[in-house]
C-alpha positions in Angstrom: 137.3 204.8 35.3 136.8 206.1 31.8 133.2 206.5 30.8 131.4 208.2 28.0 127.7 208.2 28.9 124.9 210.8 28.8 123.6 211.9 32.2 121.0 214.4 33.3 121.8 217.3 35.6 119.9 219.8 37.7 121.7 223.1 37.5 121.8 226.5 39.3 120.7 229.7 37.6 124.4 230.1 36.6 124.4 226.7 34.9 126.6 224.8 37.4 125.4 221.3 38.3 124.0 220.6 41.8 122.6 217.1 41.1 123.3 214.5 38.5 121.3 211.3 37.6 123.3 208.4 36.4 122.0 204.9 35.7 118.7 205.8 37.5 120.5 207.0 40.7 120.5 210.6 41.8 123.6 212.1 43.4 124.3 215.5 44.9 127.4 217.2 43.5 129.8 220.0 44.5 131.9 221.7 41.9 135.6 221.3 42.8 136.9 222.9 39.6 135.6 224.0 36.2 137.3 225.2 33.1 136.6 225.9 29.5 139.0 226.6 26.6 137.8 229.2 24.1 135.2 227.6 21.8 135.2 224.3 23.6 132.9 222.4 26.0 132.9 223.3 29.7 134.5 220.6 31.9 133.6 220.1 35.5 135.4 218.1 38.2 132.7 217.2 40.8 132.6 215.7 44.3 129.7 213.2 44.1 127.6 212.4 47.2 125.1 209.7 47.9 121.6 210.3 49.3 122.9 210.4 52.8 125.5 213.1 52.0 128.5 210.8 52.1 131.1 211.4 49.4 131.2 208.5 47.1 133.2 209.5 44.0 134.9 212.2 42.0 133.6 212.7 38.5 134.6 214.6 35.4 131.6 215.9 33.4 131.5 217.7 30.1 128.7 220.2 29.3 128.3 221.1 25.6 125.3 222.9 24.2 123.3 222.2 27.3 123.8 218.4 27.3 125.9 216.7 30.0 128.2 213.7 29.5 130.0 211.7 32.2 133.6 211.3 31.1 135.3 209.8 34.1 134.2 208.3 37.5 136.6 207.6 40.4 135.1 205.8 43.4 
């Protein structure tokens, strides 16, 4: 489903997300794929897990100048 909403993310030292917070809920994430065209924002495809570790969705997240936005969410 197409979204365009700000989210918060906890990141590794390299800047990759490990957790996201969306609508007050925290999710663990695993980076499935990432890419960045020259001069553009970085795009991540993430496997999203609930608090019990069960996979609940796949998300596309854009990171631009340190801010994260949820672009798409498939559950």
